[in-house]
C-alpha positions, 0 to 999 in steps of 0.5 A, spaced: 523 465 496 521 462 502 515 464 507 508 464 506 505 467 499 499 469 503 502 474 508 501 481 507 507 485 505 507 493 505 509 496 498 508 503 500 505 509 504 501 513 500 500 521 501 493 521 501 487 517 498 487 519 491 494 516 491 492 510 494 486 509 490 491 510 484 495 505 486 490 500 488 487 501 481 493 500 477 494 493 481 487 491 481 487 492 473 493 487 473 489 482 478 493 483 484 488 484 490 490 490 495 489 492 502 489 499 504 489 501 511 490 507 515 496 508 520 492 514 523 489 512 529 484 517 529 481 514 522 477 509 526 473 515 529 471 517 522 476 523 521 480 523 515 487 520 515 493 524 516 497 525 510 502 519 509 498 514 513 495 510 508 499 503 508 498 499 501 499 492 502 499 486 497 500 478 498 507 476 498 506 472 492 505 479 488 510 483 491 515 483 486 510 484 480 506 490 484 513 493 485 514 493 478 507 495 476 508 501 481 515 503 479 518 509 483 511 510 486 512 505 491 519 503 491 520 503 498 516 503 504 516 510 507 518 510 515 515 515 520 511 519 515 516 521 511 
């Protein structure tokens, strides 16, 4: 597998903060660092993120393990809020 193992990879888009936190807990329990970022531009103004806008990232080196741990929950990144 080529590329930079420290590069961040989108593994899924959570519907809401509860789902994002569940994914984060599962991954961090296995030692995988997680970055959750809202794609909703209004969230930077303190507005709650829109449903389906929380992007969950892991390092490329951990992508396969993270996808396996999450199973079908984060099988494919959602596109256009789907």
